[in-house]
C-alpha positions, 0 to 999 in steps of 0.5 A: 505432501503439503501439510497445512496448519489447521488454523491457516485453513480455518482462517481462509474458511472463515474469510470465504464464509464472510462473503464480500460486498462487491460494488463498482467504484473508481479504484483511483477514488478509493486510493485517494480516500485512503491517501487522505488519511496520511498527513504529517507523519514524517514520510511523504506519500506521493501519488501517480494516478492515471487520469482516467477512471479505473472502474473495478468491482471491489469490497470497499471495506476490505480494499481500503484495509489492503491499501492502508496496510500497503501504504503503512508498510511502505511509510514505516520502511522508509522511516526506518531506513531514514533512521538507520541512515541518520544513525550511520551519519552520527557514527561518522559514515558519509551518507546523503540525507534522503527524506523518507518517501512512498509512492502510490501508483496506478497504471493502465495495462490495456484490455480494461486492466490496470495495476496498482503499486506502492514503493518506498525509498527504504 
């Protein structure tokens, strides 16, 4: 039998009760808004967004937080990998120097659906 932590259940009950403020917006615009927050920080964050608008019903506040978390995690991973590689080079290992980078990407899947992904070179 599956045993659930009461705190876990409480968290999701609170989340359900909080309600969502859904609004129709272009998902690419939302991605662009979050990407605008990422400037100089040592990790280049690139984008490959489809040219067509991607209409979606989202809670913009919650989705901005999700997008921020994904991009932050990717940036941190890439920076940590670059630091490990630099230390290895300083220790005499032969490794190529790779600039830390992350990629935010949207793609059309058909039938009005799309995908969003974040990748990094860490």
